[in-house]
Backbone as a chain_set.jsonl record, in Angstrom:
{"seq": "XXXXXXXXXXXXXXXXXXXXXXXXXXXXXXXXXXXXXXXXXXXXXXXXXXXXXXXXXXXXXXXXXXXXXXXXXXXX", "coords": {"N": [[22.974, -68.231, 27.695], [25.092, -70.07, 25.69], [28.261, -69.365, 24.001], [28.224, -70.606, 21.444], [25.598, -70.65, 20.738], [24.792, -68.106, 20.278], [23.066, -65.516, 18.598], [23.655, -64.131, 15.33], [25.088, -60.863, 15.006], [23.163, -57.961, 14.37], [23.005, -55.902, 11.429], [22.021, -53.432, 11.796], [22.958, -51.366, 13.725], [22.496, -49.356, 16.577], [23.32, -45.992, 17.415], [25.391, -44.987, 20.203], [23.814, -43.376, 21.782], [21.321, -44.425, 21.713], [19.475, -43.831, 19.724], [17.576, -44.924, 16.923], [18.953, -46.422, 13.952], [18.514, -45.164, 10.751], [17.054, -46.769, 8.049], [17.829, -46.479, 4.707], [15.748, -45.9, 1.959], [15.289, -47.093, -1.341], [14.177, -45.704, -4.347], [12.052, -45.819, -7.267], [12.18, -44.147, -10.516], [9.649, -43.093, -11.056], [8.485, -42.989, -8.477], [10.272, -41.184, -7.289], [9.799, -38.873, -8.822], [7.151, -38.342, -8.082], [7.433, -37.778, -5.336], [9.12, -35.537, -5.407], [7.631, -33.864, -6.97], [8.017, -33.311, -9.676], [8.517, -33.554, -13.268], [9.431, -36.465, -15.246], [11.362, -35.78, -17.131], [12.551, -33.536, -15.961], [13.701, -34.705, -13.696], [15.552, -36.428, -14.937], [17.166, -34.51, -16.173], [18.225, -33.181, -13.893], [19.664, -35.303, -12.876], [21.572, -35.708, -14.918], [22.952, -33.337, -14.708], [24.136, -33.712, -12.354], [22.845, -32.922, -10.022], [21.364, -34.355, -8.335], [21.609, -37.318, -6.453], [22.018, -40.751, -7.483], [21.663, -44.277, -8.18], [22.735, -46.93, -10.268], [21.415, -49.982, -11.069], [22.582, -53.404, -11.601], [20.947, -54.35, -13.627], [20.492, -52.136, -15.107], [18.519, -50.441, -14.372], [17.517, -47.44, -12.702], [17.825, -46.047, -9.488], [16.795, -44.017, -6.723], [17.91, -42.666, -3.689], [15.961, -42.18, -0.809], [16.861, -40.382, 1.136], [18.56, -38.744, -0.385], [16.685, -37.479, -2.012], [15.259, -36.067, -0.096], [17.26, -34.314, 0.789], [17.615, -32.863, -1.559], [15.138, -31.569, -1.741], [15.331, -29.874, 0.445], [17.329, -28.153, -0.377], [16.27, -26.787, -2.605]], "CA": [[23.2, -68.686, 26.33], [26.529, -70.28, 25.496], [28.735, -68.649, 22.809], [27.896, -71.275, 20.186], [24.186, -70.455, 20.447], [24.488, -66.693, 20.109], [22.58, -65.096, 17.288], [24.558, -63.177, 14.679], [24.799, -59.451, 15.257], [22.408, -57.268, 13.331], [23.713, -54.826, 10.744], [21.345, -52.179, 12.13], [23.421, -50.946, 15.037], [22.084, -48.034, 17.021], [24.394, -45.218, 18.023], [25.476, -45.164, 21.645], [22.772, -42.617, 22.479], [20.088, -45.196, 21.663], [18.591, -43.488, 18.617], [17.625, -45.974, 15.901], [19.599, -46.123, 12.677], [17.506, -45.091, 9.703], [17.296, -47.536, 6.837], [17.518, -45.659, 3.541], [14.896, -46.579, 0.999], [15.602, -46.803, -2.737], [12.93, -45.442, -5.056], [12.06, -45.796, -8.731], [12.041, -42.803, -11.083], [8.257, -42.66, -10.879], [8.311, -42.612, -7.072], [11.065, -39.976, -7.053], [9.074, -37.756, -9.44], [5.98, -38.054, -7.257], [7.883, -37.154, -4.088], [9.674, -34.214, -5.697], [6.647, -33.056, -7.687], [8.601, -32.888, -10.951], [8.351, -34.493, -14.379], [10.556, -37.367, -15.463], [12.415, -35.068, -17.863], [13.268, -32.7, -14.988], [14.526, -35.603, -12.887], [16.658, -36.866, -15.793], [18.06, -33.353, -16.329], [18.944, -33.007, -12.624], [20.624, -36.406, -12.779], [22.67, -35.468, -15.863], [23.706, -32.192, -14.189], [24.644, -34.166, -11.05], [22.183, -32.168, -8.96], [20.705, -35.319, -7.466], [22.302, -38.603, -6.445], [21.278, -41.917, -7.958], [22.5, -45.459, -8.402], [22.29, -47.758, -11.388], [21.457, -51.4, -10.737], [23.176, -54.216, -12.672], [19.973, -54.494, -14.72], [20.418, -50.866, -15.815], [17.492, -49.606, -13.746], [18.036, -46.362, -11.86], [17.131, -45.868, -8.218], [17.129, -42.809, -5.975], [17.774, -42.834, -2.245], [15.021, -41.249, -0.203], [17.618, -39.316, 1.813], [19.024, -37.809, -1.419], [15.529, -36.68, -2.421], [14.975, -35.131, 0.999], [18.294, -33.275, 0.727], [17.306, -32.045, -2.732], [13.99, -30.718, -1.408], [15.795, -28.837, 1.378], [18.164, -27.194, -1.108], [15.542, -26.008, -3.619]], "C": [[24.701, -68.892, 26.158], [26.959, -69.653, 24.177], [28.347, -69.298, 21.491], [26.442, -71.047, 19.787], [23.83, -68.989, 20.224], [24.02, -66.407, 18.687], [23.572, -64.138, 16.658], [24.125, -61.748, 14.965], [24.051, -58.857, 14.078], [23.275, -56.207, 12.681], [23.123, -53.463, 11.071], [21.721, -51.741, 13.533], [22.911, -49.556, 15.347], [23.286, -47.3, 17.572], [24.344, -45.366, 19.538], [24.4, -44.389, 22.398], [21.404, -43.296, 22.396], [19.138, -44.828, 20.54], [18.691, -44.554, 17.536], [18.322, -45.491, 14.633], [18.528, -46.165, 11.602], [17.937, -45.915, 8.498], [16.92, -46.656, 5.652], [16.745, -46.494, 2.534], [15.288, -46.154, -0.408], [14.307, -46.753, -3.533], [13.116, -45.482, -6.567], [11.977, -44.349, -9.211], [10.635, -42.263, -10.856], [8.015, -42.199, -9.441], [9.056, -41.318, -6.75], [10.357, -38.75, -7.622], [7.87, -37.357, -8.597], [6.381, -37.326, -5.979], [8.359, -35.73, -4.329], [8.675, -33.287, -6.385], [7.181, -32.509, -8.996], [8.327, -33.943, -12.016], [9.583, -35.392, -14.488], [11.695, -36.642, -16.169], [13.212, -34.148, -16.933], [14.198, -33.558, -14.144], [15.746, -36.075, -13.675], [17.663, -35.729, -15.985], [18.873, -33.127, -15.055], [20.012, -34.083, -12.465], [21.818, -36.148, -13.687], [23.54, -34.295, -15.425], [24.317, -32.482, -12.816], [24.096, -33.325, -9.902], [21.449, -33.076, -7.993], [21.441, -36.651, -7.577], [21.403, -39.724, -6.943], [22.221, -43.104, -8.004], [21.88, -46.262, -9.536], [22.48, -49.217, -10.984], [22.115, -52.183, -11.872], [22.243, -54.402, -13.87], [19.879, -53.235, -15.575], [19.376, -49.921, -15.236], [18.144, -48.582, -12.815], [17.171, -46.249, -10.615], [17.667, -44.627, -7.523], [16.944, -43.091, -4.493], [16.831, -41.766, -1.706], [15.761, -40.102, 0.476], [18.162, -38.3, 0.81], [17.882, -36.907, -1.89], [15.189, -35.651, -1.352], [15.991, -33.994, 1.018], [18.031, -32.323, -0.431], [16.161, -31.087, -2.424], [14.395, -29.601, -0.446], [16.593, -27.755, 0.658], [17.355, -26.278, -2.007], [14.18, -25.581, -3.144]], "O": [[25.492, -67.994, 26.446], [26.116, -69.425, 23.309], [28.158, -68.592, 20.5], [26.086, -71.23, 18.623], [22.662, -68.672, 20.002], [24.515, -66.98, 17.717], [24.262, -63.407, 17.369], [22.939, -61.467, 15.143], [24.291, -59.22, 12.926], [24.183, -55.671, 13.315], [23.672, -52.441, 10.661], [20.881, -51.749, 14.433], [22.896, -48.682, 14.481], [24.183, -47.923, 18.14], [23.342, -45.828, 20.084], [24.104, -44.717, 23.547], [20.43, -42.79, 22.953], [18.086, -45.453, 20.406], [19.786, -45.042, 17.257], [18.282, -44.308, 14.293], [17.726, -47.097, 11.552], [19.051, -45.768, 7.996], [15.804, -46.139, 5.599], [17.066, -47.658, 2.297], [15.586, -44.983, -0.643], [13.453, -47.631, -3.415], [14.203, -45.212, -7.078], [11.736, -43.437, -8.421], [10.464, -41.096, -10.502], [7.415, -41.149, -9.212], [8.544, -40.46, -6.03], [10.319, -37.702, -6.977], [7.6, -36.17, -8.417], [5.73, -36.358, -5.586], [8.045, -34.823, -3.558], [8.851, -32.068, -6.384], [6.852, -31.391, -9.393], [7.956, -35.075, -11.708], [10.63, -35.115, -13.902], [12.863, -36.86, -15.848], [14.422, -33.999, -17.103], [15.347, -33.186, -13.904], [16.852, -36.117, -13.138], [18.872, -35.958, -15.961], [20.081, -32.905, -15.128], [21.114, -33.818, -11.985], [22.96, -36.348, -13.273], [24.731, -34.257, -15.732], [24.932, -31.612, -12.199], [24.8, -33.052, -8.93], [20.968, -32.627, -6.953], [21.846, -37.058, -8.667], [20.179, -39.65, -6.835], [23.436, -42.949, -7.882], [20.664, -46.266, -9.73], [23.577, -49.629, -10.605], [22.199, -51.682, -12.993], [22.704, -54.59, -14.996], [19.263, -53.25, -16.641], [19.351, -48.736, -15.57], [19.191, -48.841, -12.221], [15.945, -46.343, -10.68], [18.821, -44.238, -7.701], [15.944, -43.683, -4.085], [16.897, -40.601, -2.099], [15.32, -38.955, 0.393], [18.221, -37.109, 1.119], [18.084, -35.718, -2.137], [14.869, -34.504, -1.663], [15.627, -32.839, 1.239], [18.206, -31.112, -0.296], [16.212, -29.918, -2.806], [13.855, -28.497, -0.518], [16.542, -26.583, 1.033], [17.706, -25.109, -2.165], [13.448, -24.92, -3.881]]}, "num_chains": 1, "name": "protein.A"}
């Protein structure tokens, strides 16, 4: 394959040991509550107390990273 025909590199690079890079999934409040087994009000309280990470989309919607939820479950 000549250099002009090479495909662009993927953003999902594996570490040198060959283990795959995990793609983090973003979840809705409902999905987060189901995974954690808590009510929406508990999730909102944890968010306001900064006990769980979240991100706010430009639309105002809130999403939770699956890895943050897993870390939360390990702590509590």
